[in-house]
C-alpha positions in Angstrom: -23.1 13.0 25.3 -20.1 11.1 24.2 -20.4 11.8 20.4 -21.2 15.6 21.1 -17.6 16.0 22.9 -16.1 14.3 20.7 -17.3 16.9 18.1 -16.3 19.8 20.3 -12.7 18.7 20.8 -12.9 18.2 16.7 -14.1 22.0 16.0 -11.2 22.9 18.9 -8.5 21.2 17.1 -9.9 22.7 13.5 -9.9 26.6 15.2 -6.4 25.8 16.2 -5.2 25.0 12.9 -1.6 26.4 12.5 -0.8 25.7 8.9 -2.2 24.5 5.7 -3.4 21.0 4.7 0.2 19.3 3.4 0.9 18.3 -0.3 0.0 14.6 -1.3 3.5 13.8 -1.0 4.3 14.9 2.4 1.1 13.4 3.8 2.5 9.9 2.4 6.0 10.1 3.5 5.2 11.2 6.6 2.4 7.8 7.2 4.9 5.5 6.1 7.4 7.0 8.0 5.5 6.8 11.4 4.1 3.5 10.2 7.3 2.0 10.0 8.4 3.4 13.2 5.4 1.9 15.0 6.1 -1.9 13.8 9.5 -1.7 15.4 8.4 -0.3 18.7 7.8 3.1 18.8 4.7 5.3 20.5 2.7 7.6 18.2 4.5 10.6 20.2 7.5 9.1 19.5 7.6 8.9 16.1 6.3 12.2 15.3 8.8 13.7 17.4 11.3 11.3 15.7 9.3 12.7 12.4 10.2 16.6 13.4 14.2 15.7 12.7 13.6 14.0 8.9 11.0 16.3 8.0 12.2 20.2 8.5 9.6 22.0 6.3 7.2 20.6 8.7 8.6 20.8 11.6 6.3 23.2 13.4 3.2 21.3 11.9 4.6 18.2 14.0 5.9 19.8 17.0 2.0 21.2 17.2 0.4 17.7 16.2 3.2 16.3 19.1 1.6 19.0 21.9 -1.7 18.3 20.6 -1.4 14.6 21.6 0.6 15.4 24.7 -2.8 17.5 25.5 -4.8 14.4 25.5 -6.2 14.5 22.0 -6.1 11.6 19.5 -4.1 11.0 16.4 -6.8 11.3 14.1 -8.2 14.9 15.7 -4.4 16.5 15.5 -3.7 14.8 11.7 -7.2 16.5 10.9 -6.2 20.2 9.7 -3.3 18.7 7.4 -5.3 16.0 5.5 -8.8 15.6 3.9 -11.8 14.5 5.3 -11.4 10.7 3.4 -8.2 10.2 5.3 -8.9 11.9 8.3 -12.5 9.5 8.4 -10.2 6.1 7.7 -7.5 7.3 10.3 -10.2 7.7 13.2 -11.7 4.5 12.4 -8.2 2.6 12.5 -7.6 4.4 15.6 -11.1 3.4 17.3 -10.6 -0.2 16.3 -6.6 -1.1 17.1 -5.6 -0.8 13.4 -3.6 2.2 13.3 -0.5 1.0 11.9 -1.6 -0.8 9.5 -4.1 2.0 8.1 -1.2 4.5 8.1 0.7 2.4 5.8 -2.8 1.7 3.2 -3.1 5.3 3.5 0.8 6.1 2.6 0.5 3.9 0.0 -2.8 5.6 -1.9 -1.4 8.8 -1.4 1.8 7.6 -2.9 0.1 6.4 -5.9 -1.8 9.3 -6.5 1.5 11.5 -6.1 3.5 9.2 -8.7 0.3 9.2 -10.9 0.6 13.1 -10.9 3.9 13.1 -11.4 3.6 10.8 -14.6 1.2 13.2 -16.2 3.2 16.0 -15.9 6.0 14.7 -17.7 4.2 12.7 -20.1 2.5 16.4 -20.9 5.6 18.2 -20.6 6.9 17.5 -24.7 2.7 18.3 -26.0 3.2 21.6 -23.8 5.7 22.7 -25.4 4.4 22.0 -29.2 1.6 23.9 -28.1 3.7 27.3 -27.2 6.0 26.5 -30.5 2.8 26.5 -32.3 1.2 29.6 -31.2 4.2 31.7 -31.1 4.2 30.9 -34.9 0.8 31.4 -35.6 0.5 34.6 -33.6 3.4 35.6 -35.7 2.1 34.6 -39.2 -1.4 36.4 -38.5 0.4 39.7 -36.8 3.4 40.0 -39.4 2.6 38.0 -42.7 -1.0 38.1 -43.1 -1.2 41.6 -42.9 1.9 42.2 -45.6 0.3 40.4 -48.1 -3.0 41.8 -47.3 -1.2 45.2 -48.0 -0.3 43.8 -51.5 -3.4 42.4 -52.9 -5.1 45.4 -55.4 -8.5 44.6 -53.9 -10.8 47.3 -52.0 -13.1 44.4 -51.1 -12.9 44.0 -47.2 -11.2 40.9 -46.0 -13.6 38.2 -44.6 -12.6 36.6 -41.0 -12.9 33.1 -40.9 -14.4 32.3 -37.5 -15.9 28.9 -38.2 -13.3 27.2 -36.0 -14.0 29.5 -32.9 -17.7 28.5 -33.8 -16.9 25.4 -33.0 -14.2 25.3 -30.2 -15.5 27.7 -28.1 -18.9 26.1 -27.4 -17.3 23.2 -26.9 -15.3 24.6 -23.9 -18.2 26.3 -22.6 -20.0 23.0 -22.2 -16.8 21.1 -20.5 -16.4 24.1 -18.3 -20.1 23.8 -17.2 -20.5 20.0 -17.2 -17.3 19.7 -14.7 -18.5 22.5 -12.1 -21.7 21.0 -12.4 -19.9 17.5 -11.1 -18.0 19.4 -8.9 -20.6 20.8 -7.0 -22.5 17.7 -6.4 -22.3 15.7 -3.0 -19.3 13.6 -3.1 -21.5 10.4 -3.3 -23.4 11.3 -6.4 -19.9 12.4 -7.8 -18.2 9.5 -7.6 -21.2 7.9 -8.8 -21.1 10.1 -12.2 -17.4 10.0 -12.6 -17.4 6.4 -11.9 -19.8 5.9 -15.4 -17.1 8.3 -17.6 -15.6 6.2 -20.2 -11.7 5.7 -19.7 -11.5 7.6 -16.2 -14.7 5.7 -14.8 -12.6 2.5 -14.3 -9.7 4.3 -12.7 -12.6 5.9 -9.8 -14.0 3.0 -9.6 -10.3 1.0 -8.6 -9.9 4.0 -6.3 -12.8 4.1 -4.6 -13.3 0.1 -4.4 -9.4 0.0 -2.6 -10.3 2.9 -0.4 -14.0 1.0 0.8 -12.4 -2.0 1.2 -9.8 -0.6 3.5 -12.1 0.9 5.3 -14.2 -2.0 5.1 -11.5 -4.7 6.6 -10.3 -2.0 9.2 -14.0 -2.3 11.2 -14.4 -5.7 10.5 -10.6 -6.7 12.2 -12.0 -4.4 15.0 -15.2 -7.1 15.5 -17.8 -4.9 14.3 -20.7 -6.4 12.6 -22.5 -4.6 9.4 -24.9 -2.8 11.4 -22.4 -1.6 13.8 -20.2 -0.5 10.8 -23.2 1.7 9.4 -23.6 3.1 13.0 -19.9 3.9 12.8 -20.0 5.7 9.5 -22.8 7.5 10.3 -20.5 9.8 12.8 -18.5 10.5 10.3 -18.5 14.4 8.7 -21.5 14.6 6.7 -19.2 15.7 3.7 -17.3 12.6 3.4 -18.2 9.9 1.0 -18.5 7.2 3.8 -21.3 9.2 5.6 -23.2 9.4 3.1 -22.8 6.2 1.5 -24.0 4.7 5.2 -26.8 6.6 5.2 -27.9 5.6 1.3 -27.1 1.6 2.7 -28.6 1.8 6.1 -32.1 3.6 4.3 -32.0 0.8 1.8 -31.7 -2.0 4.4 -34.4 -0.7 6.6 -36.6 -0.5 3.8 -35.9 -4.9 3.3 -33.9 -4.7 0.4 -30.7 -7.7 0.9 -27.2 -6.3 1.4 -25.9 -7.9 -1.8 -28.8 -6.4 -3.8 -28.1 -2.8 -2.4 -24.2 -3.2 -2.9 -25.1 -3.7 -6.3 -27.0 -0.2 -6.9 -23.4 1.4 -6.5 -21.1 1.3 -9.4 -17.8 2.3 -7.5 -18.3 -0.2 -5.2 -16.5 -3.8 -5.4 -19.3 -6.6 -6.8 -16.9 -9.2 -5.4 -18.4 -8.1 -2.2 -22.3 -9.4 -3.3 -20.5 -13.3 -3.4 -18.4 -12.5 0.1 -22.1 -11.7 2.0 -23.6 -14.4 0.7 -21.4 -17.2 1.2 -22.2 -17.2 4.5 -18.5 -17.8 6.3 -17.4 -16.6 9.6 -16.0 -13.2 10.2 -12.2 -14.4 10.8 -12.7 -16.2 7.2 -14.4 -13.0 5.9 -11.1 -10.7 7.2 -8.9 -12.7 5.4 -10.9 -12.4 1.9 -11.2 -9.0 2.3 -7.7 -8.3 2.8 -6.9 -10.6 -0.5 -9.5 -8.2 -2.3 -8.3 -4.9 -0.8 -4.8 -6.2 -2.4 -6.2 -7.3 -5.7 -7.6 -3.9 -6.2 -4.6 -2.1 -5.4 -3.0 -4.2 -7.7 -6.3 -3.3 -10.0 -5.8 0.2 -9.7 -2.3 0.8 -10.2 -2.6 -1.1 -13.3 -5.3 1.1 -14.9 -3.4 4.0 -13.9 -0.2 2.6 -15.8 -2.8 1.9 -18.7 -4.1 5.2 -19.0 -0.6 6.6 -18.8 0.1 4.9 -22.2 -2.8 6.6 -23.6 -2.0 10.4 -22.8 1.0 11.4 -25.1 -0.7 9.5 -28.3 -4.4 11.3 -27.5 -2.4 14.9 -26.9 -0.6 14.8 -30.6 -3.9 14.0 -31.7 -5.7 16.5 -30.0 -2.5 18.9 -30.9 -2.8 17.5 -34.7 -6.8 18.9 -34.9 -5.7 22.2 -33.3 -2.8 22.6 -35.8 -5.0 21.8 -38.8 -8.2 24.1 -37.6 -5.6 27.0 -36.9 -3.8 26.5 -40.6 -7.2 26.1 -42.2 -8.0 29.8 -40.2 -4.7 31.4 -41.4 -4.0 30.0 -44.9 -7.7 30.1 -46.1 -7.7 34.0 -46.2 -4.3 34.0 -47.3 -4.7 32.2 -50.7 -7.8 34.6 -50.9 -6.1 37.5 -50.8 -3.4 36.2 -52.7 -6.0 35.2 -55.3 -6.2 38.9 -55.9 -2.9 40.1 -56.3 
C-alpha cells in the first residue's frame, strides 16, 4: 500500500511538471550548491530558496520545488521533472537512507565531469569542422564552376562518365552506422550498457562511468545499514526504465537460482570486478563500507583519466578521417577532369 502511495505521488508530481529538464551544467551547479549549503547547516528548503537568488533562470522551477517540499513531497519527487531517471533514483535512495548531502555531492561531481567532457569535445572538434566546411566549399566550387568549363573545351562527343565509386563505399557505411546506433538505442538500458561496454575505445569509459555510478549507489545503501537482499528489494522499487531496476531483477533471478554473488557480478561487463573480492572477503559491513568508498573514489579517478586519454585522440583521429575524405573527394573530382583534359 505504501509503495502504491509513493507511485501515485510521483505520478502527481510528474503531471504537474512546470518546465523542461535542466541542462547537465545547471544540474551540476545546483546540486553542488545545495550540497555545500547542507554541509554548513542549511535545511533543504532553505538551501533551495537560497538557490533562487543564485540561479535566476531557474527561479520559477526552484520556487515550484520549494512549494512541493512545503506540501510534503520528498526531495527526489520534487526534483524528478528536472533530472533523468538514473539521477532521480540515486537521490531517492540517498534520501531514504540519510545520505542526501553526500549523494548530492557525488551527483554534482558526476554531472560536472560529463559537462566538462562535452565542452572539451566541442573545443577539440571546432578546428576539424572548420576544415570540413572550407573543404566542402572548395570542392563544390570546383565541381560547379571549373569542371564544367573544362568539359566545354573538350572536343569530344562522348558523354562524361560520372565517378560514383566513393559514394558506393561511403553511403553503405553511413547507413550501417545509423542502423547499429538505432538498434543499440532501442534496447533496454541494461542491455544497451552491456553492449556499449564491450565496444573498443568507448567501452572502458562506459565501464568506468557506470561502475562509479553503481558503486556510489551501493555505498549509500550499505551505509544505510541494508544487507544485500534488502538492497535488491529496494532496487526493484525503482522505475522499470532505470538501469538499477533491471540490474536488480537480473541479480535477484541469478541468486534465486543458486549462483554465488561474486560469480553473478562477473557476468556483467560494466560492474567493477573488484566487488568479487570484496564480497568474498567476509569482512564486517563497516569495513566493507570503507573499502567501497575507497573503490568509488578510485573509479571516479579512473573515469576522469580515461576521459582525458580519449580527448587526446579526438583531434588526430578527426584529422585522419578528414584526410581520407580529402583523398576520396579529390580523386572523384580530378580523375574525370584528367579524362576530359586528355580529350583536348
